[in-house]
N, C-alpha and C positions, 0 to 999 in steps of 0.2 A: 588578887586582893590580898592584903597583908592583915594579919591579926596581931594586936599588941595588948599587953596588960598595962601599958602606961596610959591610965585613964585620967591623969592629973592635968594633962595639957588640954586646952580648949578643943572641942570637937570642930572639925571642918565640915563644910558641906559635903555630904555623901558618906560620912562616917556613921557606922551602925553599931550601937552598943549591943552586946550579946545578952539577951535576957536569960536568966537562970543559968549562969555560967557553970555552976556545979553539975547540974544535970547534963550539960553539954560535954562534961568531962574535962573542963578547964580548971586550973588551980586558983586562978585569980579573976576578978572582974576584967573583962576584955572588950575590945572594940575592933570591928572590922574597918580598916582604913580604906579610904577611897582611891588609893594609889593602885592602878591596874598595872600588873607586870607579869612576866612569865619567868620560870626558872626550869632548868633541866630536871627531869624526874629523879635522876640519880642524887640530887641534892636534898631530897626529902628524906629525912632520917626516920621519922615515925609519925603516926597519926596522933594528934593531940586530943581530939574530941569529935563530936558530931553536932551539926546544926539541925535543930528540930524545926518543924513547920513554921512556927512564929518567927524565928530568926531567918529562915530561908525566904519567907514571904517579904520581910522587911528588906532583905538584901536584894531580892528580885525587883522590888519596887524602886529602891534607890538606884540600882543599875539602869533601869529603864529611864528614870529621870535624868541621870548623869549622861546617858548616851542618846537622849532625845528619841527614844523608841516608842 
């Protein structure tokens, strides 16, 4: 999943707005996009923040719905 601070575009099915982005350690309001992809671990430069239970619960629910689990 990708995270973006571009919240001006309309949300698509599966996008999850991050609640309380400041407490999550993010600089701007952000959205978890529903695009599932993978990248090599060496491309990760740093940790931006932490998802708390409210955000993780919403993400888990959305993934289950998208993947029909």
